[in-house]
Structure formats: C-alpha cells, structure tokens
C-alpha positions in Angstrom: 85.4 54.9 60.2 83.5 52.0 61.7 80.4 50.8 59.8 77.1 51.2 61.5 74.9 48.1 61.1 72.5 48.5 58.2 69.5 47.1 60.1 68.3 48.2 63.5 68.4 45.2 65.9 68.3 45.3 69.7 70.9 43.2 71.5 68.4 42.4 74.2 66.0 40.9 71.7 68.6 39.2 69.5 70.4 37.6 72.4 67.3 36.3 74.3 64.5 34.9 72.1 61.2 34.4 73.7 59.3 31.1 73.6 56.3 32.7 72.0 52.7 32.7 73.1 49.6 31.9 71.1 47.0 34.5 70.1 43.7 34.5 72.0 41.1 32.3 70.2 38.1 32.7 72.5 36.3 35.1 74.8 37.6 35.2 78.3 36.3 36.1 81.8 39.0 37.3 84.2 39.5 39.4 87.3 42.1 41.7 85.7 43.0 42.3 82.1 46.4 43.8 81.4 47.0 45.3 77.9 50.7 45.5 77.1 53.4 43.0 77.7 56.3 45.2 78.7 57.9 45.6 82.1 54.8 47.3 83.6 52.4 44.7 82.3 54.4 41.6 83.2 55.4 42.9 86.6 51.8 43.9 87.4 50.6 40.5 86.3 53.1 38.8 88.6 52.1 40.8 91.6 48.3 40.5 91.1 48.6 36.7 90.5 50.4 36.4 93.8 47.3 38.1 95.3 45.2 35.2 94.0 43.5 37.1 91.2 42.9 35.6 87.7 45.0 37.8 85.4 45.5 37.8 81.7 48.1 39.8 79.6 47.4 40.6 76.0 49.9 42.2 73.6 49.2 43.5 70.1 52.6 42.1 69.0 55.2 40.0 70.9 55.8 40.7 74.6 58.9 42.6 75.5 59.5 43.6 71.9 58.6 47.3 72.1 60.0 49.9 74.4 61.1 47.4 77.1 63.1 45.5 74.5 64.8 48.7 73.3 65.9 50.2 76.6 69.4 50.7 78.0 68.6 48.4 80.9 69.6 50.8 83.7 67.9 50.3 87.1 68.2 53.6 88.8 66.3 56.2 90.7 68.6 58.9 89.2 66.4 60.2 86.4 68.6 63.1 85.3 68.5 66.2 87.4 64.9 65.8 88.7 64.8 65.9 92.5 65.5 69.6 93.0 63.0 70.4 90.3 60.4 68.1 92.0 61.0 69.8 95.3 60.4 73.2 93.9 57.3 72.2 91.8 55.6 69.7 94.2 57.2 70.2 97.6 59.7 68.2 99.5 57.3 65.5 100.6 56.2 64.6 97.1 59.8 64.7 95.9 60.5 62.2 98.7 57.7 60.0 97.5 59.0 60.0 94.0 62.4 58.7 95.3 60.9 56.2 97.7 58.5 54.8 95.0 61.3 54.4 92.5 63.6 52.8 95.1 60.8 50.3 95.8 60.8 49.5 92.1 64.6 48.9 92.2 64.2 46.8 95.3 61.4 44.7 93.8 63.6 43.8 90.8 66.5 42.9 93.1 64.2 40.8 95.3 62.6 38.9 92.4 65.9 38.1 90.9 67.1 36.7 94.2 63.8 34.8 95.0 63.6 33.1 91.6 67.4 32.8 91.0 67.1 34.7 87.7 70.3 34.9 85.6 70.0 38.3 84.0 73.5 39.9 84.2 72.4 42.0 87.2 75.2 44.2 88.4 75.2 46.8 91.1 76.7 50.1 89.8 76.9 53.7 90.8 75.0 56.1 88.6 76.3 59.5 87.5 75.0 62.7 85.9 78.0 64.6 84.7 78.6 67.9 83.0 81.3 69.3 80.7 79.9 72.8 81.1 80.6 75.2 84.1 77.0 76.5 83.7 75.6 73.2 85.1 77.7 73.0 88.2 75.3 74.8 90.4 72.4 72.6 89.2 74.4 69.5 90.1 75.3 70.8 93.5 71.6 71.7 94.2 70.6 68.2 93.1 73.0 66.6 95.5 71.8 68.7 98.4 68.2 67.9 97.7 68.9 64.2 97.1 70.6 64.0 100.5 67.8 65.8 102.2 65.4 63.2 100.7 67.5 60.3 102.1 69.2 59.3 98.9 72.8 58.2 99.1 74.3 60.8 96.8 77.5 62.8 96.6 79.1 65.6 94.5 82.3 64.8 92.6 84.7 67.0 90.8 86.0 64.2 88.6 84.7 60.8 87.3 86.6 58.0 85.5 85.7 59.1 82.0 88.2 59.6 79.2 87.3 63.3 78.8 87.3 66.2 81.1 84.2 66.9 83.2 83.4 69.9 85.3 81.5 68.0 88.0 79.1 65.1 88.6 76.2 63.9 90.8 76.8 60.3 92.0 73.9 58.1 93.3 75.3 55.0 95.0 74.0 51.4 94.9 72.1 51.5 91.6 72.1 48.7 89.1 71.9 47.4 85.5 70.8 44.2 83.9 69.6 42.3 80.8 65.9 43.3 80.8 64.6 40.4 78.6 66.4 37.7 80.6 64.7 39.1 83.7 61.2 39.6 82.3 61.0 36.4 80.2 61.8 34.5 83.4 58.9 36.4 85.1 56.6 35.7 82.1 57.4 32.0 82.4 56.6 32.0 86.1 53.2 33.6 85.7 52.2 31.6 82.6 53.2 28.2 84.0 50.5 28.5 86.6 47.9 28.8 83.9 47.7 30.2 80.3 47.5 33.9 80.9 49.8 35.5 78.2 48.5 36.0 74.7 50.5 37.6 71.9 49.3 39.1 68.6 46.0 40.0 70.4 45.2 43.7 69.9 42.7 45.5 72.2 40.6 48.2 70.5 38.2 49.6 73.1 36.8 49.3 76.6 33.2 49.5 77.5 31.4 49.4 80.8 29.3 46.2 81.1 25.7 47.0 82.0 24.9 43.3 82.8 26.7 40.3 84.3 29.2 40.2 87.2 32.2 41.8 85.4 32.5 45.6 85.2 34.2 45.9 81.8 34.1 44.6 78.3 37.3 44.9 76.3 36.8 44.5 72.6 39.6 42.9 70.6 40.5 43.4 67.0 39.1 40.1 65.8 35.7 40.7 67.4 36.4 38.6 70.5 35.7 40.0 74.0 37.3 39.8 77.4 35.1 40.4 80.5 37.0 41.8 83.5 36.6 43.7 86.7 39.7 45.7 86.1 41.7 46.8 83.0 45.3 48.0 83.3 46.6 49.9 80.2 50.3 49.2 80.1 50.6 49.7 76.3 53.1 52.6 76.5 50.8 55.1 74.8 47.2 54.4 76.1 45.3 52.6 73.3 42.1 53.8 75.1 41.9 57.4 76.1 38.7 57.5 78.2 38.5 61.3 77.4 41.7 61.8 79.4 43.2 63.7 76.4 46.5 61.9 76.8 47.6 62.8 73.3 47.6 66.4 74.3 49.3 65.8 77.7 52.4 63.9 76.5 54.9 64.2 73.7 56.9 61.4 72.0 60.6 61.4 71.5 63.1 59.0 70.0 66.6 58.2 71.2 69.4 55.9 69.8 71.7 53.2 71.1 75.0 51.7 69.7 76.5 48.5 71.2 80.2 48.9 70.5 83.3 46.8 71.0 85.8 49.5 71.9 89.6 49.7 71.9 89.7 51.2 75.3 88.0 49.2 78.1 85.0 51.0 79.6 85.0 51.8 83.3 82.5 50.7 86.0 79.4 52.9 86.5 76.5 54.3 84.5 76.8 57.8 83.1 74.6 60.4 81.5 75.3 64.0 80.6 73.3 66.9 82.1 73.4 68.9 78.9 72.4 68.2 75.4 73.2 66.4 73.2 72.6 63.6 75.7 75.3 61.0 76.1 74.3 57.9 78.2 77.1 55.4 78.8 77.2 51.9 80.4 78.6 48.5 79.5 76.9 45.1 79.2 78.8 41.8 79.3 78.7 39.9 76.0 80.8 36.7 75.8 83.0 37.8 78.6 83.7 41.3 77.2 82.6 44.7 78.3 80.5 46.1 75.4 79.8 49.8 75.6 76.2 50.9 75.2 76.3 54.5 74.0 72.9 56.2 73.9 71.3 59.6 73.4 70.6 62.0 70.6 66.9 62.3 71.4 64.5 64.4 69.3 60.7 64.7 68.9 59.2 61.8 66.9 58.6 62.5 63.2 60.4 65.9 63.4 63.8 64.9 62.0 64.2 64.3 58.2 67.5 62.3 58.5 67.5 60.1 61.6 70.7 58.2 60.6 72.7 61.3 61.6 72.0 60.5 65.2 73.7 57.1 65.0 76.6 58.7 63.2 76.9 61.3 66.0 77.1 58.5 68.6 79.6 56.6 66.6 81.8 59.7 66.2 81.6 60.3 70.0 82.6 56.8 70.9 85.4 56.8 68.3 86.8 60.0 69.6 86.8 58.9 73.3 87.2 55.1 73.3 88.1 53.9 69.8 86.0 51.4 67.9 86.9 47.8 66.9 83.3 47.0 65.8 79.7 48.2 66.2 77.7 45.1 67.0 74.2 46.5 67.2 72.1 49.6 66.8 68.6 50.3 67.9 66.3 53.1 68.9 63.5 53.6 71.3 60.4 55.8 71.7 59.6 57.4 75.0 56.7 59.5 76.3 57.1 62.5 78.5 54.3 64.2 80.5 53.8 67.9 80.8 55.3 68.1 84.3 57.9 65.2 83.8 56.1 63.0 86.3 54.5 59.8 85.0 50.8 59.2 84.8 50.0 56.2 87.0 46.5 55.4 88.4 42.8 55.6 87.3 42.8 56.8 83.7 40.3 59.5 84.5 38.1 60.5 87.5 34.9 58.4 87.5 36.5 55.3 86.0 38.2 53.7 89.0 38.4 50.2 87.4 40.6 51.3 84.4 44.2 52.1 85.2 47.0 53.5 83.1 50.7 53.7 83.4 52.5 55.9 80.9 54.9 58.9 80.5 58.0 57.3 81.9 60.4 59.7 80.2 63.1 57.1 79.4 63.2 55.7 82.9 60.8 52.9 82.5 62.7 50.1 84.3 62.3 51.5 87.8 59.2 53.5 87.0 57.5 50.5 85.3 58.2 48.3 88.3 57.0 51.0 90.7 53.9 51.4 88.7 53.1 47.7 89.1 53.3 48.1 92.9 51.1 51.2 92.8 48.4 49.6 90.6 48.5 46.3 92.6 47.9 48.3 95.8 45.0 50.3 94.2 43.3 47.1 93.1 43.9 45.1 96.3 44.1 47.7 99.0 42.2 50.5 97.2 44.7 53.0 98.3 48.4 54.0 98.1 50.4 56.9 99.6 52.0 57.4 96.1 48.8 58.1 94.2 48.5 61.8 94.8 51.8 62.5 93.1 51.3 60.1 90.1 47.6 60.3 89.6 46.8 61.1 85.9 44.1 63.6 86.9 46.4 65.7 89.1 46.0 69.5 88.9 47.9 71.0 86.0 50.3 73.4 87.7 51.7 76.5 85.9 54.8 74.9 84.4 52.6 72.2 83.0 50.1 74.7 81.6 53.0 76.5 79.8 54.1 73.1 78.4 50.6 72.4 77.2 50.4 75.6 75.3 53.9 74.9 73.8 53.0 71.4 72.7 49.7 72.5 71.3 51.4 75.2 69.2 54.0 72.6 68.0 51.3 70.2 66.9 49.4 72.9 65.1 52.7 74.0 63.3 53.5 70.4 62.3 49.9 69.9 61.1 49.9 73.0 58.9 53.5 72.3 57.6 52.6 68.7 56.7 49.3 69.6 54.9 50.6 72.5 52.8 54.2 71.7 52.0 55.1 71.1 48.4 56.0 67.6 47.2 57.3 66.0 44.0 54.9 64.4 41.5 56.7 61.1 40.8 58.4 58.2 42.5 60.4 57.3 39.4 63.8 58.6 40.7 63.6 56.6 44.0 66.8 54.8 44.9 66.9 51.4 46.6 66.0 51.6 50.4 64.8 55.2 50.2 61.4 56.9 50.5 59.7 60.2 49.8 56.3 61.8 49.8 54.8 62.4 46.4 51.6 64.0 45.1 49.0 62.0 43.2 45.6 63.3 42.2 45.8 65.9 44.9 46.7 63.5 47.7 50.0 62.9 49.5 51.4 59.5 49.0 54.4 57.9 50.8 56.5 55.8 48.5 59.3 53.4 49.7 61.5 51.3 47.4 62.7 48.1 49.0 65.8 46.1 48.4 64.2 44.1 45.5 63.0 47.3 43.8 59.4 47.0 44.8 57.6 50.2 45.8 55.3 50.3 48.7 52.7 53.1 48.6 50.7 54.4 51.6 48.5 57.4 52.3 50.5 59.7 54.5 47.6 60.9 56.6 48.0 59.6 60.1 44.9 57.7 61.3 45.0 59.3 64.7 44.2 62.9 64.1 45.1 63.6 60.5 48.7 64.9 60.6 51.1 64.0 57.8 53.6 61.3 58.6 57.3 61.7 57.8 59.8 59.1 56.7 62.3 57.7 59.3 65.2 56.5 57.3 67.1 54.8 60.2 64.1 52.6 61.2 62.3 52.4 57.9 59.1 53.7 59.3 56.5 56.4 58.7 56.4 58.6 61.9 53.8 61.2 62.9 55.3 64.5 64.1 52.2 65.4 66.1 51.5 62.6 68.5 54.2 60.0 67.8 52.2 57.3 65.9 54.5 55.1 63.8 53.8 52.8 60.9 55.8 50.2 58.9 56.5 50.4 55.1 53.1 48.9 54.4 51.2 51.2 56.8 50.8 48.8 59.7 50.8 50.4 63.2 54.1 50.0 65.1 53.3 52.5 67.9 50.2 54.3 69.0 48.1 56.3 69.7 46.9 55.3 66.2 44.9 52.1 66.2 44.2 51.7 62.5 46.8 51.3 59.7 47.5 53.9 57.1 45.2 53.7 54.1 46.7 51.9 51.1 47.5 54.0 48.1 48.1 52.6 44.6 49.9 54.6 41.9 
C-alpha cells in the first residue's frame, strides 16, 4: 500500500513560491481596499486598477496561500448538477445569468493569460459529471436538457473514458484547467509593479463609517493602523466583518481532500466528478512532463469528523483500485463555504451599506466564481449596476428551500454546541503519543493538548473565540476546528480560518 505523505503540502504552493510582500507599516488613503489575497481579491484589484482607481490588497497571511492555493485548479461552469436545480428554484432567466456570469469568469482568465502571455499550464478540457448509479440517470439527462436550453454546449453520454463502469455522464465542452498560483502570482506582479499595493501579514479587524474627511470608510488593522477608503471589498473567504448580515448562520463550512498521484495507468484527458457521494473528482496536471493525477473528494462538515486521515486513505484506495499507484507526491485539503441556496453571496454586504462588498459561498467552484465576482464588483463600483446582481445579491429573499436549510443548519449548530459542552473528557495528557492530541479536563475547563515531534505539549482552551462552541482536533491537518461555523486554529491557537478573529486562549497545565 502506497504511503500517504506525512505532512499536508499543496503542489501549487510548493511548486510556485511567491516573491513575498511586506506588511503595511503606515496608515493609507485609497479608493478601494480589498481584504483577502485569493483569486477574487487579486482579480478585483487588477480590474479596478485598470479603471484608474487607487487599490490596495491586504492579506492576514500570505496571498494565494489559503483556499486558492488549495484548489483543484479546474476552470469550469459545470458546478455539479446545478442548472436544472437553478431553473426550478430561480427560473430560467436567472439560471441563464448564472451560466453567463461564470462563462464570463472563464473567458476573463483565458483573455488575461493571452494578453499577458502567462505560462500557467492552461489546458482546454471537457468537463464531466458521471454516475455509477442508475438512480442518477434521469438527473443527468434533465441537466443536459436544461443546459442546452441555456445555451451551454453540453451533451449526454452513455460512456466516458474512465477505468470503471459508469451509467451515464453530462459533458460540458470547452472548459479548462491550469496552475492557479502561476496565473495569479503573474497578475499580482502586474498590479504591484505599477505601485506598492499588496501587503501581506496585515490583518483587518473591523470597518467603520467615517464621519469626517473625504473617504467613506475606516478599516481598522490588527496593529492599530488604519486605512481610509471609499470602498471595501471583503474577499477573505469567510467575511471577517459581518455588518449584521448573519453570514455565520447563512453558510456552512466543509472540508475536502486532494492527492497528487503518480499512477501506473496513464490518466485520460478531461475533468471528471461523480454525481453521487462519496465525491470523486479527477483531473491531471503536468509535472516534469508527466500526467500526475489529482484525485479529490471526501467532503464533510468542518470539525465534525474525529479522524480526518481516513479521507486521504479512502482516496488512496480508490486510485490504487482503478489506476495503480507508483507514488503519492502530495496531499492537501481545502475548506469551502456553501450558502443556504447553493448560490454565492456577491454584492453589497447588507442593504444600507453600498460601499462594502462581499464575495463568499463559492461551494468549491471558486476559480470561475471568484473571477466572475471580480467582474460583478468592478461593475458595481464603476458602473453602479450589473444585470447579475439580482441573482447573487447577499440580501436576496430567502426562498423556501433556503429556509429549510437555515432551520437544518441551526439545529446542527445547536447539537454540536451542546455535544461539545457536555461530553465527558479524560483528566490527563500523560498518555499522549507523539503527534497526537486530545481534549482533557482541568479545573472544570476543557483543554486541548497536542504533543509535537520533540515531545513538547501545546495546551489551548478549546472554546472557539467566535461563538463559544468547542473545537475538535483535526489529525490530518494538525489543527483545532470548530464544528459550528468552521473556524480553524493551529496547535498554538492562532487563527487559520475565520469567522473567528481572535486566537484561542492559552491554557497552562
């Protein structure tokens, strides 16, 4: 059985190091401040800078190191079986807008690669949703029919070139894949070369309206510095600033896993994802002249799985069974946010705050959606309107399916809160093995204890700093994850992912 790498390490990040940008050392006055240096933030900055606006991007960590650096790099408007669902829920016209908007995102990537001659392993590919179950055939056929009605080049297939039997598949023609960091680091260099406008290790904490001066907003930074801006774009994955939009109750966080595998059997052309669970997403990427298989899937709600390594093992077993394994080169995971109705929130963060924009809830399809979001936000800032806004607006009416999902997610949060607060825990950390963790009880408090490779133990208070749920250990990524709203912390309690802004409290035992 092939060994899974001990450490999680994204191929995109490992193979393409960024030049690094300094932290902000002074107050700034700008036209637009963008918080978050992923695909949405960098692309939005590029588009707005072309409009002649003074734009700055700040990131709490390193740009392109979070979700964008852990994607599968597929550029496709095929977001699972979504178009027939959108047609039934929102109507044909809104379903068409979803397709057109995401196609515009795909086209933007293609155009910028050509315009700037960006070498990023861009390859046109067909994209497939396949099923091994007869019960999904009708859904696939309905999806093709709806997609064709919307003007999408789609077809139904009885077979696809996979090494296992399928019952049917939806094929979207002329989609693409690439190396996301090669593309976005090139864009980052373009916008930053005009003037210093990207700042790393610069965490934004709050946004206030400016009662004086000629800028509408004051963005407070962690170190006490301030940025004065007419507009703020929150592209930080989970919005660091809520604006009373209740985003923590309107989205849920899930994790999924990726293996980069040198296989015995050569992988075919195309990008593939299963209709049914457990999800299996398949594509290749060229590494040193070889086709390396990227096998992804195994999603689950963040913080709600006690042994996350089993998901890597399941992917390994799947690849071994169907392709054979010579070597597993990399493993990594990603966190994604899904809205109540499966449509991203893009636009003014809440009604009454037209100068603060948000883009979130991409449901694992952030490459096209993030690019499309940049176009939409650019248009709202420059033109003050967009035909896409009605569908994507964060303040849209919560239709019945969304309402049911809201009740469901609320019940899940309550369950996890109660379970975490009242579950029994051991009294000691003395039996901890190397590279393991557990929750223990000390003086009536729950303490997270992790023993590192040198035998040192790291203690943290397990109460999440967002809304007080109890975090759970993630053994695959060596992190403390919140099962309620998806906040994640490292072994010392530092924030990895929001909505939490403050680190876990330290605990000594």
